[in-house]
C-alpha positions in Angstrom: -87.5 211.2 97.4 -86.1 210.7 100.8 -87.3 214.2 102.0 -89.4 217.0 100.7 -86.9 219.4 102.4 -84.0 219.9 100.0 -81.8 221.2 102.9 -82.4 218.1 105.1 -79.7 215.4 105.0 -81.1 212.0 104.3 -81.1 209.6 107.4 -78.4 207.0 107.5 -79.7 203.5 107.9 -78.2 200.4 109.3 -79.9 197.3 107.8 -79.6 194.0 109.6 -80.9 190.9 107.8 -79.4 187.4 107.5 -81.1 186.8 104.2 -78.9 188.0 101.4 -81.7 188.6 98.9 -83.8 190.7 101.4 -80.7 192.7 102.3 -79.7 193.3 98.6 -83.2 194.3 97.5 -83.8 196.6 100.5 -80.4 198.2 100.3 -80.9 199.0 96.6 -84.4 200.4 97.1 -83.4 202.6 100.0 -80.3 203.9 98.2 -82.4 204.8 95.2 -84.6 206.8 97.5 -81.6 208.7 98.7 -80.9 207.0 102.0 -77.3 206.0 102.7 -77.2 202.3 103.9 -74.8 200.1 105.8 -75.7 196.5 106.2 -75.0 193.7 108.6 -75.7 190.0 108.2 -76.4 189.4 111.9 -76.7 191.1 115.3 -73.1 190.5 116.2 -71.8 192.3 113.0 -74.3 195.0 113.6 -73.0 195.7 117.1 -69.5 195.7 115.8 -70.4 198.3 113.1 -72.1 200.5 115.8 -69.0 200.3 118.0 -66.6 201.4 115.1 -68.9 204.0 113.5 -68.0 207.7 114.3 -71.8 208.2 115.1 -74.8 205.9 115.2 -77.3 205.7 112.3 -80.5 207.6 112.7 -82.5 204.5 111.8 -81.8 200.7 112.3 -83.9 198.2 110.2 -83.6 194.8 111.9 -85.0 191.4 110.9 -86.6 189.9 114.0 -85.8 186.2 113.3 -82.1 185.5 112.7 -79.6 183.0 114.0 -77.7 184.2 117.1 -78.6 187.5 118.7 -82.1 188.3 117.6 -85.5 189.5 118.6 -85.9 191.3 122.0 -82.2 190.6 122.9 -81.1 192.3 119.8 -83.3 195.3 120.2 -82.1 195.8 123.8 -78.5 195.5 122.7 -79.0 197.9 119.8 -80.7 200.4 122.3 -77.6 200.3 124.5 -75.1 200.6 121.6 -76.8 203.2 119.4 -78.4 205.6 121.9 -81.2 207.5 120.0 -81.4 205.5 116.8 -84.9 204.6 115.8 -85.3 200.8 115.6 -87.8 199.4 113.0 -88.5 195.8 113.1 -89.0 193.8 109.9 -90.1 190.2 109.5 -91.7 187.7 107.0 -94.1 186.7 109.8 -96.2 188.5 112.3 -94.5 189.3 115.5 -95.8 189.5 119.1 -96.8 192.6 121.1 -93.5 192.6 123.0 -91.5 193.3 119.9 -94.0 195.8 118.5 -93.9 197.8 121.7 -90.2 197.6 122.0 -89.4 198.8 118.5 -90.3 202.1 117.0 -92.2 200.6 114.1 -92.9 197.3 112.3 -93.0 196.3 108.7 -94.1 192.9 107.4 -92.4 191.5 104.3 -92.7 191.9 101.4 -92.0 195.6 102.1 -93.3 198.3 99.8 -90.9 201.1 99.5 -93.6 203.8 99.8 -94.6 202.4 103.3 -91.0 202.2 104.2 -90.0 205.7 103.3 -93.2 207.0 104.9 -92.2 205.3 108.1 -88.6 206.5 107.9 -89.8 210.1 107.5 -92.3 209.9 110.3 -91.3 211.1 113.7 -93.1 208.7 116.0 -93.6 204.9 116.5 -95.8 203.3 113.8 -96.9 199.9 112.8 -97.4 198.8 109.2 -98.3 195.3 108.1 -97.6 195.4 104.4 -98.3 192.7 102.0 -98.1 192.4 98.2 -101.4 194.0 97.3 -102.6 193.1 93.9 -103.1 195.9 91.4 -106.3 196.0 89.5 -104.4 196.9 86.4 -102.1 193.8 86.5 -100.6 192.6 83.2 -102.0 189.7 81.2 -101.3 186.2 82.6 -98.0 184.9 81.2 -95.2 182.6 82.1 -93.6 185.3 84.2 -96.8 186.2 86.1 -97.2 182.5 87.1 -94.1 182.9 89.2 -93.7 186.7 90.0 -96.3 189.1 91.1 -96.5 191.5 88.2 -97.1 194.4 90.6 -93.9 193.8 92.4 -92.0 193.2 89.2 -93.3 196.4 87.6 -92.3 198.4 90.7 -88.8 197.0 90.6 -88.5 197.7 86.9 -89.8 201.3 87.4 -87.1 201.8 90.0 -83.9 200.3 88.5 -82.3 199.3 85.3 -83.4 196.1 83.6 -79.9 194.6 84.1 -80.3 195.1 87.9 -83.7 193.5 87.9 -82.3 190.4 86.1 -79.3 190.4 88.6 -81.7 190.2 91.5 -83.8 187.4 90.2 -80.6 185.5 89.2 -79.4 185.9 92.7 -82.7 184.6 94.0 -82.6 181.5 91.8 -79.0 180.8 92.8 -79.8 181.2 96.5 -82.8 179.1 96.4 -81.1 176.2 94.6 -78.6 176.1 97.5 -81.2 176.4 100.2 -83.4 173.7 98.7 -80.6 171.2 98.9 -80.2 171.9 102.6 -84.0 171.9 103.1 -84.3 168.4 101.4 -81.7 167.1 103.8 -83.6 168.5 106.8 -86.9 167.0 105.5 -85.3 163.6 105.0 -83.9 163.8 108.6 -87.2 164.8 110.0 -85.6 167.9 111.5 -88.7 170.1 112.1 -86.8 173.1 113.6 -84.3 173.2 110.7 -87.3 172.9 108.1 -89.0 175.8 109.8 -85.8 177.9 109.9 -84.9 177.3 106.2 -88.6 177.8 105.1 -88.7 181.1 106.9 -85.7 182.4 105.2 -86.9 181.3 101.8 -90.3 182.9 102.5 -88.6 186.2 103.4 -86.4 186.4 100.2 -89.2 185.2 97.9 -91.7 187.7 99.3 -89.3 190.6 98.7 -89.2 190.0 95.0 -92.9 189.0 94.6 -92.4 185.2 94.0 -95.8 184.6 95.5 -96.3 180.8 94.7 -92.9 180.1 96.3 -93.7 182.4 99.3 -96.8 180.6 99.9 -95.2 177.2 99.7 -92.5 178.3 102.0 -95.1 179.7 104.5 -97.0 176.5 104.5 -93.8 174.6 105.1 -92.8 176.9 107.9 -96.1 176.5 109.7 -96.8 172.9 109.1 -95.9 170.1 111.7 -97.3 167.5 109.4 -94.1 166.0 108.0 -96.0 164.1 105.3 -96.8 167.3 103.6 -93.2 168.6 103.5 -92.2 166.8 100.3 -95.1 168.4 98.4 -94.1 171.9 99.5 -90.5 171.2 98.6 -91.7 170.1 95.1 -93.6 173.4 94.7 -90.5 175.3 95.6 -88.4 173.3 93.0 -91.1 174.0 90.5 -90.9 177.8 91.2 -87.1 177.8 90.9 -87.3 175.8 87.7 -89.8 178.3 86.2 -87.7 181.3 87.3 -84.5 179.8 85.7 -86.5 179.2 82.5 -87.6 182.8 82.5 -84.0 184.1 83.0 -82.7 181.7 80.3 -85.3 182.9 77.8 -84.7 186.6 78.6 -88.3 187.2 79.6 -87.3 189.7 82.3 
């Protein structure tokens, strides 16, 4: 539940994330916990929403690495626009001390809803580095668990209808198909900055839904300056998408 006090109104949240998958999953999880959520695809849209809103949200969740206004510049702009809103930074990668000190909390993707709600209900700045911890009671190895972390999948299944779970993973498969075309073009062109940017986005989206092999391949791709290794990681990402599509076609979710 969003609060143990039945008379307390749940905090309204503004979620800022350029990755559609992360935005959809986080919004759904927060709304199921009772938090009203507005979302923005980037810093500019978030500032526009704040300007038009009758009152600022109690909490702002912002991805720290986005095109355009981002990082410290976005935190500063949000402070000026929102007044007393608490700003919680989220990212698929560790962030520097400057952002940790400027924000009122930090969560590392994949974000576990228990850690997020605990942070939202706390009154002071906190830092949480949350990863996809393996459960000792994980299900037997299967075609699904080769692609999706069973712990994350089971949590999603416990929190939402089966149709919603399938919809999320279908969106992930479609999104990755599109991004891998762009990624392949960047690799062919030897464009290291674009390879890093796309890999970071893929990493964040896959981490949110527990696609561990794809997350790791994207993480390696993001951090590697050795262009000769890029095609291998791209192949791993294509393999993960193919397996996910097969899982969806055969109704294994």
